[in-house]
Biopython code that builds the backbone (N, CA, C, O; Angstrom):
import numpy as np
from Bio.PDB.StructureBuilder import StructureBuilder

atoms = [
    (1, "MET", "N", (-25.329, -91.441, 45.925)),
    (1, "MET", "CA", (-26.467, -90.663, 46.380)),
    (1, "MET", "C", (-26.315, -89.229, 45.864)),
    (1, "MET", "O", (-25.233, -88.647, 45.944)),
    (2, "THR", "N", (-27.382, -88.678, 45.347)),
    (2, "THR", "CA", (-27.333, -87.312, 44.848)),
    (2, "THR", "C", (-27.764, -86.342, 45.941)),
    (2, "THR", "O", (-28.575, -86.665, 46.810)),
    (3, "THR", "N", (-27.203, -85.165, 45.869)),
    (3, "THR", "CA", (-27.550, -84.112, 46.813)),
    (3, "THR", "C", (-28.850, -83.462, 46.359)),
    (3, "THR", "O", (-28.977, -83.121, 45.183)),
    (4, "PRO", "N", (-29.825, -83.277, 47.256)),
    (4, "PRO", "CA", (-31.072, -82.629, 46.857)),
    (4, "PRO", "C", (-30.820, -81.199, 46.378)),
    (4, "PRO", "O", (-29.972, -80.487, 46.918)),
    (5, "GLN", "N", (-31.563, -80.802, 45.371)),
    (5, "GLN", "CA", (-31.501, -79.425, 44.874)),
    (5, "GLN", "C", (-32.524, -78.593, 45.649)),
    (5, "GLN", "O", (-33.588, -79.095, 46.013)),
    (6, "HIS", "N", (-32.205, -77.339, 45.897)),
    (6, "HIS", "CA", (-33.082, -76.469, 46.658)),
    (6, "HIS", "C", (-33.440, -75.240, 45.832)),
    (6, "HIS", "O", (-32.599, -74.667, 45.139)),
    (7, "LEU", "N", (-34.684, -74.858, 45.920)),
    (7, "LEU", "CA", (-35.162, -73.635, 45.298)),
    (7, "LEU", "C", (-35.596, -72.682, 46.394)),
    (7, "LEU", "O", (-36.134, -73.098, 47.420)),
    (8, "GLN", "N", (-35.360, -71.414, 46.169)),
    (8, "GLN", "CA", (-35.815, -70.420, 47.127)),
    (8, "GLN", "C", (-36.951, -69.637, 46.487)),
    (8, "GLN", "O", (-36.813, -69.095, 45.391)),
    (9, "VAL", "N", (-38.070, -69.589, 47.187)),
    (9, "VAL", "CA", (-39.245, -68.878, 46.694)),
    (9, "VAL", "C", (-39.686, -67.907, 47.781)),
    (9, "VAL", "O", (-39.861, -68.296, 48.936)),
    (10, "THR", "N", (-39.862, -66.657, 47.413)),
    (10, "THR", "CA", (-40.382, -65.643, 48.328)),
    (10, "THR", "C", (-41.763, -65.241, 47.842)),
    (10, "THR", "O", (-41.921, -64.769, 46.716)),
    (11, "LEU", "N", (-42.766, -65.431, 48.696)),
    (11, "LEU", "CA", (-44.129, -65.052, 48.346)),
    (11, "LEU", "C", (-44.401, -63.613, 48.757)),
    (11, "LEU", "O", (-44.008, -63.172, 49.837)),
    (12, "TYR", "N", (-45.078, -62.895, 47.876)),
    (12, "TYR", "CA", (-45.502, -61.521, 48.154)),
    (12, "TYR", "C", (-47.011, -61.466, 48.141)),
    (12, "TYR", "O", (-47.646, -61.988, 47.224)),
    (13, "HIS", "N", (-47.596, -60.838, 49.149)),
    (13, "HIS", "CA", (-49.036, -60.630, 49.162)),
    (13, "HIS", "C", (-49.340, -59.459, 48.224)),
    (13, "HIS", "O", (-48.613, -58.465, 48.208)),
    (14, "VAL", "N", (-50.406, -59.579, 47.451)),
    (14, "VAL", "CA", (-50.695, -58.553, 46.437)),
    (14, "VAL", "C", (-51.020, -57.186, 47.036)),
    (14, "VAL", "O", (-50.937, -56.175, 46.339)),
    (15, "THR", "N", (-51.390, -57.139, 48.324)),
    (15, "THR", "CA", (-51.641, -55.835, 48.940)),
    (15, "THR", "C", (-50.356, -55.145, 49.374)),
    (15, "THR", "O", (-50.361, -53.958, 49.699)),
    (16, "GLU", "N", (-49.232, -55.907, 49.378)),
    (16, "GLU", "CA", (-47.964, -55.349, 49.849)),
    (16, "GLU", "C", (-46.984, -55.031, 48.724)),
    (16, "GLU", "O", (-46.176, -54.110, 48.845)),
    (17, "SER", "N", (-47.052, -55.788, 47.634)),
    (17, "SER", "CA", (-46.080, -55.618, 46.559)),
    (17, "SER", "C", (-46.651, -56.187, 45.268)),
    (17, "SER", "O", (-47.390, -57.172, 45.287)),
    (18, "MET", "N", (-46.305, -55.562, 44.150)),
    (18, "MET", "CA", (-46.754, -56.046, 42.843)),
    (18, "MET", "C", (-45.541, -56.203, 41.935)),
    (18, "MET", "O", (-44.590, -55.427, 42.027)),
    (19, "PRO", "N", (-45.572, -57.209, 41.053)),
    (19, "PRO", "CA", (-44.462, -57.381, 40.113)),
    (19, "PRO", "C", (-44.552, -56.355, 38.989)),
    (19, "PRO", "O", (-45.560, -55.661, 38.852)),
    (20, "ASP", "N", (-43.507, -56.263, 38.193)),
    (20, "ASP", "CA", (-43.577, -55.444, 36.989)),
    (20, "ASP", "C", (-44.635, -56.028, 36.069)),
    (20, "ASP", "O", (-44.812, -57.245, 36.013)),
    (21, "ALA", "N", (-45.331, -55.173, 35.355)),
    (21, "ALA", "CA", (-46.365, -55.640, 34.439)),
    (21, "ALA", "C", (-45.759, -56.477, 33.320)),
    (21, "ALA", "O", (-44.649, -56.213, 32.857)),
    (22, "ASP", "N", (-46.503, -57.482, 32.898)),
    (22, "ASP", "CA", (-46.157, -58.355, 31.772)),
    (22, "ASP", "C", (-44.841, -59.102, 31.984)),
    (22, "ASP", "O", (-44.072, -59.306, 31.045)),
    (23, "THR", "N", (-44.594, -59.508, 33.234)),
    (23, "THR", "CA", (-43.418, -60.300, 33.583)),
    (23, "THR", "C", (-43.898, -61.648, 34.104)),
    (23, "THR", "O", (-44.806, -61.695, 34.933)),
    (24, "ASP", "N", (-43.309, -62.746, 33.636)),
    (24, "ASP", "CA", (-43.705, -64.068, 34.107)),
    (24, "ASP", "C", (-43.399, -64.225, 35.588)),
    (24, "ASP", "O", (-42.277, -63.984, 36.032)),
    (25, "VAL", "N", (-44.407, -64.631, 36.346)),
    (25, "VAL", "CA", (-44.273, -64.889, 37.780)),
    (25, "VAL", "C", (-45.114, -66.113, 38.121)),
    (25, "VAL", "O", (-45.917, -66.563, 37.304)),
    (26, "LEU", "N", (-44.934, -66.649, 39.314)),
    (26, "LEU", "CA", (-45.844, -67.656, 39.832)),
    (26, "LEU", "C", (-46.974, -66.923, 40.533)),
    (26, "LEU", "O", (-46.729, -66.010, 41.321)),
    (27, "ILE", "N", (-48.207, -67.316, 40.251)),
    (27, "ILE", "CA", (-49.352, -66.690, 40.913)),
    (27, "ILE", "C", (-50.117, -67.743, 41.692)),
    (27, "ILE", "O", (-50.194, -68.906, 41.294)),
    (28, "PHE", "N", (-50.680, -67.311, 42.811)),
    (28, "PHE", "CA", (-51.453, -68.180, 43.686)),
    (28, "PHE", "C", (-52.806, -67.507, 43.893)),
    (28, "PHE", "O", (-52.877, -66.357, 44.327)),
    (29, "ASP", "N", (-53.886, -68.239, 43.575)),
    (29, "ASP", "CA", (-55.209, -67.650, 43.770)),
    (29, "ASP", "C", (-55.911, -68.307, 44.948)),
    (29, "ASP", "O", (-55.437, -69.305, 45.491)),
    (30, "ALA", "N", (-57.031, -67.744, 45.331)),
    (30, "ALA", "CA", (-57.739, -68.191, 46.530)),
    (30, "ALA", "C", (-58.360, -69.569, 46.376)),
    (30, "ALA", "O", (-58.757, -70.166, 47.377)),
    (31, "THR", "N", (-58.459, -70.098, 45.160)),
    (31, "THR", "CA", (-59.129, -71.374, 44.949)),
    (31, "THR", "C", (-58.195, -72.573, 44.945)),
    (31, "THR", "O", (-58.667, -73.710, 44.948)),
    (32, "SER", "N", (-56.864, -72.352, 44.939)),
    (32, "SER", "CA", (-55.937, -73.473, 44.853)),
    (32, "SER", "C", (-54.659, -73.186, 45.623)),
    (32, "SER", "O", (-54.163, -72.060, 45.595)),
    (33, "PRO", "N", (-54.112, -74.196, 46.315)),
    (33, "PRO", "CA", (-52.847, -73.999, 47.027)),
    (33, "PRO", "C", (-51.632, -74.122, 46.096)),
    (33, "PRO", "O", (-50.501, -73.878, 46.516)),
    (34, "VAL", "N", (-51.867, -74.496, 44.845)),
    (34, "VAL", "CA", (-50.783, -74.720, 43.892)),
    (34, "VAL", "C", (-50.586, -73.463, 43.028)),
    (34, "VAL", "O", (-51.547, -72.901, 42.502)),
    (35, "GLY", "N", (-49.331, -73.039, 42.896)),
    (35, "GLY", "CA", (-49.030, -71.884, 42.057)),
    (35, "GLY", "C", (-49.075, -72.250, 40.587)),
    (35, "GLY", "O", (-48.959, -73.419, 40.219)),
    (36, "GLN", "N", (-49.245, -71.240, 39.752)),
    (36, "GLN", "CA", (-49.227, -71.442, 38.317)),
    (36, "GLN", "C", (-48.506, -70.277, 37.651)),
    (36, "GLN", "O", (-48.411, -69.186, 38.212)),
    (37, "LEU", "N", (-48.005, -70.524, 36.454)),
    (37, "LEU", "CA", (-47.344, -69.478, 35.692)),
    (37, "LEU", "C", (-48.379, -68.451, 35.278)),
    (37, "LEU", "O", (-49.450, -68.799, 34.780)),
    (38, "GLY", "N", (-48.054, -67.185, 35.488)),
    (38, "GLY", "CA", (-48.984, -66.123, 35.130)),
    (38, "GLY", "C", (-48.259, -64.802, 35.032)),
    (38, "GLY", "O", (-47.030, -64.743, 35.079)),
    (39, "ALA", "N", (-49.035, -63.738, 34.896)),
    (39, "ALA", "CA", (-48.469, -62.399, 34.787)),
    (39, "ALA", "C", (-49.470, -61.371, 35.282)),
    (39, "ALA", "O", (-50.682, -61.530, 35.131)),
    (40, "TYR", "N", (-48.942, -60.327, 35.869)),
    (40, "TYR", "CA", (-49.731, -59.147, 36.246)),
    (40, "TYR", "C", (-49.782, -58.262, 35.008)),
    (40, "TYR", "O", (-48.740, -57.927, 34.445)),
    (41, "MET", "N", (-50.978, -57.882, 34.578)),
    (41, "MET", "CA", (-51.131, -57.129, 33.334)),
    (41, "MET", "C", (-51.424, -55.649, 33.542)),
    (41, "MET", "O", (-51.476, -54.894, 32.571)),
    (42, "GLY", "N", (-51.614, -55.225, 34.770)),
    (42, "GLY", "CA", (-51.928, -53.823, 35.033)),
    (42, "GLY", "C", (-53.189, -53.735, 35.881)),
    (42, "GLY", "O", (-53.623, -54.723, 36.472)),
    (43, "ASP", "N", (-53.763, -52.556, 35.933)),
    (43, "ASP", "CA", (-54.966, -52.326, 36.726)),
    (43, "ASP", "C", (-56.064, -51.734, 35.867)),
    (43, "ASP", "O", (-55.802, -51.044, 34.882)),
    (44, "ASP", "N", (-57.303, -52.015, 36.256)),
    (44, "ASP", "CA", (-58.440, -51.316, 35.690)),
    (44, "ASP", "C", (-59.295, -50.809, 36.840)),
    (44, "ASP", "O", (-58.837, -50.790, 37.982)),
    (45, "ASP", "N", (-60.518, -50.401, 36.564)),
    (45, "ASP", "CA", (-61.388, -49.848, 37.604)),
    (45, "ASP", "C", (-61.707, -50.849, 38.717)),
    (45, "ASP", "O", (-62.066, -50.453, 39.826)),
    (46, "ASN", "N", (-61.575, -52.160, 38.417)),
    (46, "ASN", "CA", (-61.887, -53.195, 39.406)),
    (46, "ASN", "C", (-60.664, -53.701, 40.155)),
    (46, "ASN", "O", (-60.792, -54.574, 41.014)),
    (47, "GLY", "N", (-59.477, -53.173, 39.851)),
    (47, "GLY", "CA", (-58.266, -53.603, 40.543)),
    (47, "GLY", "C", (-57.273, -54.259, 39.607)),
    (47, "GLY", "O", (-57.325, -54.047, 38.396)),
    (48, "PRO", "N", (-56.363, -55.058, 40.158)),
    (48, "PRO", "CA", (-55.302, -55.679, 39.356)),
    (48, "PRO", "C", (-55.845, -56.712, 38.369)),
    (48, "PRO", "O", (-56.807, -57.423, 38.661)),
    (49, "LEU", "N", (-55.217, -56.782, 37.205)),
    (49, "LEU", "CA", (-55.557, -57.770, 36.186)),
    (49, "LEU", "C", (-54.428, -58.783, 36.088)),
    (49, "LEU", "O", (-53.266, -58.412, 35.923)),
    (50, "TRP", "N", (-54.767, -60.054, 36.188)),
    (50, "TRP", "CA", (-53.808, -61.143, 36.105)),
    (50, "TRP", "C", (-54.241, -62.092, 34.995)),
    (50, "TRP", "O", (-55.432, -62.218, 34.712)),
    (51, "CYS", "N", (-53.275, -62.760, 34.366)),
    (51, "CYS", "CA", (-53.607, -63.794, 33.393)),
    (51, "CYS", "C", (-52.711, -65.001, 33.624)),
    (51, "CYS", "O", (-51.641, -64.897, 34.224)),
    (52, "ASP", "N", (-53.178, -66.168, 33.126)),
    (52, "ASP", "CA", (-52.370, -67.375, 33.237)),
    (52, "ASP", "C", (-51.454, -67.497, 32.023)),
    (52, "ASP", "O", (-51.389, -66.581, 31.203)),
    (53, "ALA", "N", (-50.754, -68.606, 31.904)),
    (53, "ALA", "CA", (-49.789, -68.804, 30.813)),
    (53, "ALA", "C", (-50.452, -68.823, 29.444)),
    (53, "ALA", "O", (-49.781, -68.632, 28.430)),
    (54, "HIS", "N", (-51.770, -69.054, 29.401)),
    (54, "HIS", "CA", (-52.502, -69.090, 28.135)),
    (54, "HIS", "C", (-53.172, -67.757, 27.829)),
    (54, "HIS", "O", (-53.875, -67.628, 26.826)),
    (55, "GLY", "N", (-52.958, -66.771, 28.684)),
    (55, "GLY", "CA", (-53.560, -65.459, 28.475)),
    (55, "GLY", "C", (-54.976, -65.338, 28.999)),
    (55, "GLY", "O", (-55.636, -64.324, 28.773)),
    (56, "GLN", "N", (-55.452, -66.362, 29.700)),
    (56, "GLN", "CA", (-56.802, -66.322, 30.255)),
    (56, "GLN", "C", (-56.794, -65.579, 31.588)),
    (56, "GLN", "O", (-55.857, -65.724, 32.373)),
    (57, "PRO", "N", (-57.827, -64.792, 31.846)),
    (57, "PRO", "CA", (-57.879, -64.055, 33.118)),
    (57, "PRO", "C", (-57.887, -64.989, 34.328)),
    (57, "PRO", "O", (-58.495, -66.059, 34.297)),
    (58, "VAL", "N", (-57.209, -64.571, 35.383)),
    (58, "VAL", "CA", (-57.223, -65.273, 36.671)),
    (58, "VAL", "C", (-57.707, -64.269, 37.709)),
    (58, "VAL", "O", (-57.153, -63.179, 37.849)),
    (59, "THR", "N", (-58.740, -64.655, 38.426)),
    (59, "THR", "CA", (-59.283, -63.757, 39.452)),
    (59, "THR", "C", (-58.839, -64.245, 40.826)),
    (59, "THR", "O", (-58.373, -65.374, 40.974)),
    (60, "ASP", "N", (-58.980, -63.420, 41.782)),
    (60, "ASP", "CA", (-58.691, -63.747, 43.186)),
    (60, "ASP", "C", (-57.239, -64.122, 43.450)),
    (60, "ASP", "O", (-56.972, -64.958, 44.314)),
    (61, "VAL", "N", (-56.289, -63.522, 42.722)),
    (61, "VAL", "CA", (-54.880, -63.772, 43.014)),
    (61, "VAL", "C", (-54.577, -63.143, 44.364)),
    (61, "VAL", "O", (-54.856, -61.965, 44.589)),
    (62, "THR", "N", (-54.002, -63.940, 45.260)),
    (62, "THR", "CA", (-53.699, -63.463, 46.604)),
    (62, "THR", "C", (-52.209, -63.234, 46.820)),
    (62, "THR", "O", (-51.816, -62.339, 47.569)),
    (63, "HIS", "N", (-51.366, -64.056, 46.152)),
    (63, "HIS", "CA", (-49.920, -63.982, 46.310)),
    (63, "HIS", "C", (-49.239, -64.199, 44.965)),
    (63, "HIS", "O", (-49.826, -64.754, 44.036)),
    (64, "TRP", "N", (-47.998, -63.753, 44.882)),
    (64, "TRP", "CA", (-47.186, -63.997, 43.687)),
    (64, "TRP", "C", (-45.739, -64.182, 44.123)),
    (64, "TRP", "O", (-45.355, -63.816, 45.234)),
    (65, "SER", "N", (-44.958, -64.751, 43.238)),
    (65, "SER", "CA", (-43.541, -64.968, 43.498)),
    (65, "SER", "C", (-42.777, -64.819, 42.196)),
    (65, "SER", "O", (-43.280, -65.161, 41.125)),
    (66, "GLU", "N", (-41.554, -64.304, 42.294)),
    (66, "GLU", "CA", (-40.691, -64.323, 41.125)),
    (66, "GLU", "C", (-40.443, -65.773, 40.756)),
    (66, "GLU", "O", (-40.571, -66.657, 41.603)),
    (67, "MET", "N", (-40.095, -66.028, 39.522)),
    (67, "MET", "CA", (-39.801, -67.394, 39.110)),
    (67, "MET", "C", (-38.608, -67.897, 39.912)),
    (67, "MET", "O", (-37.596, -67.203, 40.007)),
    (68, "PRO", "N", (-38.709, -69.096, 40.491)),
    (68, "PRO", "CA", (-37.589, -69.614, 41.284)),
    (68, "PRO", "C", (-36.400, -69.962, 40.403)),
    (68, "PRO", "O", (-36.552, -70.243, 39.214)),
    (69, "SER", "N", (-35.227, -69.940, 40.997)),
    (69, "SER", "CA", (-34.019, -70.326, 40.266)),
    (69, "SER", "C", (-33.166, -71.202, 41.168)),
    (69, "SER", "O", (-33.203, -71.078, 42.392)),
    (70, "ARG", "N", (-32.403, -72.082, 40.550)),
    (70, "ARG", "CA", (-31.523, -72.950, 41.321)),
    (70, "ARG", "C", (-30.397, -72.129, 41.917)),
    (70, "ARG", "O", (-29.853, -71.235, 41.269)),
    (71, "GLN", "N", (-30.053, -72.440, 43.154)),
    (71, "GLN", "CA", (-29.006, -71.702, 43.859)),
    (71, "GLN", "C", (-27.614, -72.049, 43.359)),
    (71, "GLN", "O", (-26.659, -71.331, 43.655)),
    (72, "ASP", "N", (-27.477, -73.153, 42.596)),
    (72, "ASP", "CA", (-26.160, -73.542, 42.099)),
    (72, "ASP", "C", (-25.915, -73.041, 40.680)),
    (72, "ASP", "O", (-24.985, -73.499, 40.016)),
    (73, "HIS", "N", (-26.721, -72.126, 40.218)),
    (73, "HIS", "CA", (-26.569, -71.565, 38.877)),
    (73, "HIS", "C", (-25.401, -70.570, 38.896)),
    (73, "HIS", "O", (-25.486, -69.515, 39.525)),
    (74, "VAL", "N", (-24.335, -70.909, 38.215)),
    (74, "VAL", "CA", (-23.129, -70.081, 38.243)),
    (74, "VAL", "C", (-22.682, -69.768, 36.826)),
    (74, "VAL", "O", (-22.427, -70.680, 36.039)),
    (75, "GLY", "N", (-22.586, -68.498, 36.497)),
    (75, "GLY", "CA", (-22.056, -68.095, 35.211)),
    (75, "GLY", "C", (-22.756, -68.700, 34.007)),
    (75, "GLY", "O", (-22.122, -68.971, 32.987)),
    (76, "GLY", "N", (-24.072, -68.914, 34.121)),
    (76, "GLY", "CA", (-24.806, -69.456, 33.002)),
    (76, "GLY", "C", (-24.723, -70.970, 32.867)),
    (76, "GLY", "O", (-25.296, -71.533, 31.934)),
    (77, "ILE", "N", (-24.028, -71.636, 33.772)),
    (77, "ILE", "CA", (-23.883, -73.080, 33.708)),
    (77, "ILE", "C", (-24.507, -73.691, 34.955)),
    (77, "ILE", "O", (-24.179, -73.307, 36.077)),
    (78, "LEU", "N", (-25.399, -74.636, 34.749)),
    (78, "LEU", "CA", (-26.011, -75.324, 35.890)),
    (78, "LEU", "C", (-25.114, -76.467, 36.302)),
    (78, "LEU", "O", (-24.755, -77.311, 35.480)),
    (79, "GLY", "N", (-24.743, -76.501, 37.597)),
    (79, "GLY", "CA", (-23.848, -77.537, 38.097)),
    (79, "GLY", "C", (-24.552, -78.794, 38.486)),
    (79, "GLY", "O", (-23.912, -79.750, 38.925)),
]
sb = StructureBuilder()
sb.init_structure("model")
sb.init_model(0)
sb.init_chain("A")
sb.init_seg("    ")
for serial, (resi, resn, name, xyz) in enumerate(atoms, 1):
    if name == "N":
        sb.init_residue(resn, " ", resi, " ")
    sb.init_atom(name, np.array(xyz, "f"), 0.0, 1.0, " ", f" {name:<3s}", serial, name[0])
structure = sb.get_structure()
């Protein structure tokens, strides 16, 4: 039997915290409960600009998270 792997994900509401610009993060928008790869690109007159992994704009981003990592990652080697 294998031991389940665990990921830790911390969600941030966009009104409380923003990631560094042009950094890959998981983004969650108001239309879907599923996160997707995206990036915060900065702000314009209408507020924050977000894009998906293909560079297409994503509107209504409500939350974001740093990319999750395995907790057993040690010294560059996955156990």
